[in-house]
N, C-alpha and C positions, 0 to 999 in steps of 0.2 A: 504494500500500500504506500502511495507517495506521501511525503511528509510536508511538502512546501506549498501545495496549491490550496486555494480557498476551499475547494471541494476535493477531498481525498479521492484519488483514482486508483484502480488496480493496475499493477504493472505485471506483465507476463513475459516469460522468456520462452519463445517457441524454438526449441532446438532442431525441429524438423525443417525449418525454413532454410533453404539453401543460400539465402543472402548472408546467413551466418556461416562464414567461410570455414571456421574450425569449430568443433564441438567442445573444445577444451575450456575449462573454467579454473579460475584462481579464487580461493576463498581465504581471507586473511582476518585475523583477529586475536587479541590477547585472550587469556583464559577468562572464562565466565562472561563472554560477550554475546553468546547465543550462536556462535559459529557451528557447534556440533548439532544444535537443534535445527539450524537451517540445512545442514548437510543431510541429516536424517530425513527431513521433509523433502529435499530434492530427490533422494534415493527412492522414497516411497512414491512420489509423483511420477518419476521416470519409469520405475519398474512396474507400475500398475497401469501403464499407458497402452497396453496391447491393442485396445479397441481403436485408438486413433493412430496406430502404428502398423497398419496392414495385418493385424492379428499377431504380430511378433512381440513377444514380451522381452523388452531389453534386459540383458544379463548384466550383473554387477559383480566385480571383484573388488573387495574392500580389504585393504591392509590396515589392521586395527592394532595400534601400539598400546592403547590404554583401556581396553575393554569398553569403549564407548558404544560399540555396535553389537554387543551381545546381551543387552538388557531384554527381559522378557517381552516388554511392550513393543519394542522395535522388531524383534524376531517374529512375534505373532503378526504384526501389521504387514511385514514384507515377505513373510514365509522364508526368512533367511536361514541358511545353514551355517552354523558357527563351527569352523574346523580348527582343531588344535594341531600345531605342527608336529605331529607324532605319527610315524608310519603313513605319511601322505601317499595316496595311491598314484603317485606321479614318478616318472623316471627322467631325470634331466639329461641322460645320455641316449634317450630314445630319439632317433633321427628320422623316424618314418614320416614326420610332418614337414621335414625341411624342403621336400620337393626335389628339383633336379640339380642338387649340388654335386660338384665333381668328386669331392672327398668329404662326405658328411661328418666323419669322425674328426676331421681336421677343424671343421667349423665349431664342433662341440668343444674340442680342446682349447681353441682360441678364446671362445666365450668364457669357459671355465677359468682359464689362466688369467684372463683380463679381470674377471670379478675378484679372484683371489688377490691379484696384484693391487687392485684399487682399494679393497677393504682392509687388507692386512699389510700392504706395502712391504718392500724389502725382499721380494722374491726375485732372486737373481737369475741370470741366463743359464747357469748350470742346473738349478732347481727346475726351471721352466723346461729345459731339455729332458730332464728325467721324467717330469710329469707328462710330457708329450709322448715319451716312449711307453709309459705306463698306460695312458689312454689308448694308444695304438695296440698295445698287447692285449688289453681287455676286449677291444673290438675283434681282434684277430682270433681270440680264443672262443668266440661265440659261434654257435651253429648257424647255418644260413637262415636268414629271416628273424634271428634273435638279436636282442640288443643288450649290451652290458649295463649294469647298474653302478651307482656310486660305490657299492660294496665290492664289486669286481675291480674297479679302478683302484680302490683302497688296497686290495690284496696284491694287485700287480705292482703298485708303487712300493708296497712293503717288501716285495721280493727284490726289487731293484736296489732298495736301501740296505738290504741284507742285515736287518736287525737294528740299524741306526735310525735316527729321526732327524727331521728338518722342519722348517716352518710350514710348507705345504702339507706335510704328513700330519703335523699336529692339528691343523685346521680340519683336514678330512677325517682324522681320528675323532674329533669332537662331533662332527656331523653324523658319523657312524655310531658313536657311543650314545648320542641323544636319540638315535633312530628317527631322524626327521623324515626320511623317506622309506617307503616299503623296500624290503630287501629282495623280494622275488618279483620278477617281471609278471608272473601270473596274477599278482595282487595289484597291478597297476592298470590305469585306464588312460585314454587320450585326454588331453587338456579340454577339448571340446565337450567331452562327456562330464568331466569334473566341474566345469563352469556351467552349471545349470541353475538358472534363477539368480538369487542373491547369495553370494558366497562370501563369508567373513573369515579372513585368516587371523586367528587370535594370537598375535605375536607376543602378547604379554606372558603366554605360557612358557616362553623360553627364558623367563626370569630376567636377570640383569645383563645377560650376554648380548649386548647391542650388535656386535659384529656378526654373530650367527643370525640375528634377526635380519640385518641388512643383506647378508649373503642370500638368505631365503627369498627376500623381496626381489633381489636382482635376478635370481634363477626363475622366479615366477613371472617377472616382467617379460623375460625372454620367451617363456612358454605362451604367455598371453599374446605377445607380438606374433609369434609363429602361427598361433591359432587364428589371429586376425587375418593374416595373409592368405589363409586357406578358406576364409569366409567368402561366399559369393557376393560380388558387387551388385547391389540391387539398383535398378534404374530410378531416376528421379521421376516424380509424377506431378502432373498438373501445371498450373501457371498462375501467378498472382496470388499467393506466392507458390513457387515450385517447392515440392517437399521431398525430403529424403527419408529413408527408413532408418531407424536407430537400432543397431544390433547390440552394442555392449558399451559399458563404461567401466573405467578403472578409477578407484578412489584411493589416493594415498594421503591419509591424515598424518600430521607431523611429518610432512613431506621433506623438510630440511634434512631429515635422517638420510634420505636417499639422493636428494638433488646434489648434495655436496660432492658426491663421487663422480658426477658428470658421465653417467653411463650412457653410452651411445644408443642403447635400446630405448631408453626413456625419450630421448630426443626424436628417434624414429617414430615412436608411437604418437608423439605430439604432432609431428609434421604429416604423417601418412594416414592417420586414423580416419579422417573425414571421408576418404574414398570408400571405406568399408562400413561407414555408419558407426564409428567407434570414437569415443571421447575419453579424455583424461581429466580428472578433477584433482588438483594439487592444493592442499590446505596447509597453512603454516601460520605461526604467530606474527611474523614480521615480513614486510615487503622485501627487505634486504636479502632474505633467504632465496629469492627467486633469480638472483644474478650471482653466478659462481664462476670466477675467473673469466674465461672467454665464453662460457655458456650462459646465454640469456634465456631463461625459461619464460620470461614475460611475453616474448613476441608471439608464440603460438597460442597464448591464452587470451581469447577474445572477449570472454565474459568474466566480469570481476564482481565479487561481493566483499567489500572492505568494511569490516566491523571496527569497533574501537581499537585503535593502535596508538599508544601514548607517545611514541617517538617518530611518527610519520612525518616526512618532509615534503614540501611542494615539489621538489625535483623528482621524488619517487612517484608521485601522482602524475606528473607531466610525462614520465617515461611510459605510462600506461595509456597515454593519449588523452588524459584528463587535463586539458590545457587551460580552459576558461576558468579563471579565478582559482588556480591551484593553491595559492597561499590561504585563501579563505576556506577552501575545502579541507586543507590539511588541519587547520585549527578546529574545524567542526568535527573531523574524524576523531580527534583526540578526546572529544567530550560526548561521543554518541552513547545513548542508553542501550541497555541489553536488547537484542534482536534488531536494532537499527543498523543500517549499513549504507555505504555509498555503492550504488549499483551501476555498472556500465556494460553495454553489449553493443551489437552492430547497429541497433536502431535507437539507442539511447546513449548519448555521449557522457552522461554522468548525472545521476539523480539520487537524492537521499530517500531511502525507502525503509519501511519496516518489513522485514522478511516474515514469511509465514512459518512459525516454528512447528516442529513435529507434533508437539503435544496439542496444539490448536487444530492442526490438520486432522489428527486422530479423532479429536472431539467432534469435528464437523462430520467426519465419515461415520462415526458411531451414531450421531443424531440423525444422519441421513438414512441409516439402516432402520432406526426406530420409526 
């Protein structure tokens, strides 16, 4: 609902409208500003929009660092499946979804080594070479049509080290000991089967081990990306406005955890998702989290919800395209009430609104049933 006009008006974001060039959103706000309530509301509205989305129920993958998305009311409203990272029925070395790659095992090795290197840093060329040999050996040892698992790579790497240890081994040891992934390929499924409806990955179950959480997020981002590439591109329909079908969304709350590593796969998702009806929602406490070295995550985020941020600057708002009166806007953002935010999208250059929180949306839906 708008806050500035004499008669409050409703503001709606139509993500199907192809004038919205990217489906990605940025949601910013300090703790206790209503950011999570807005995100839950967006998830419920988008995931229950099959009737106006050609009968397709948009899927959601949610990385939940703080148990915000496993509350009974949210799970009941969205039909969400809360998944703890224990024996996940996924195999990160399964290459069957890659398509026509010349050497699929090499793609997997490069991705795995890149993630290890960025999260754990200090993996040298000698260790990288050993890891490469271990991954190759694990694939070579498989029967035709079969794929190795992390456990097979772990065993092959252990043989190469001959009883010694090094930093990649210590990391893989942890993932194996925690049993994050299923150990048998017969217990795994494709990512397309896994991502059915609203799926919440409950990262808090990994305790204080932030590196393992971020490692898991990176691996699943890659799976989400490969699954997206295999999704059929659906034609746009109509005119005035022309509409796209929405296939899936990815939500990373506390996204600074993962943005700081500058993973190539996150950039690719942000830039390529629109062709497949896929969007990314990145939520964080501060706007400065969205620019990391040479990687500017703000550019492909065309819709913004900026809740109260005590240290926001006019320059940060100008960088989002909020140019008219950025200094006044910045002062106002610092003193916003709960659920109020500065909203920007393709058809609205910047408007202060009160978002529809999840608990109010739920109350409306319940009264509608009665």
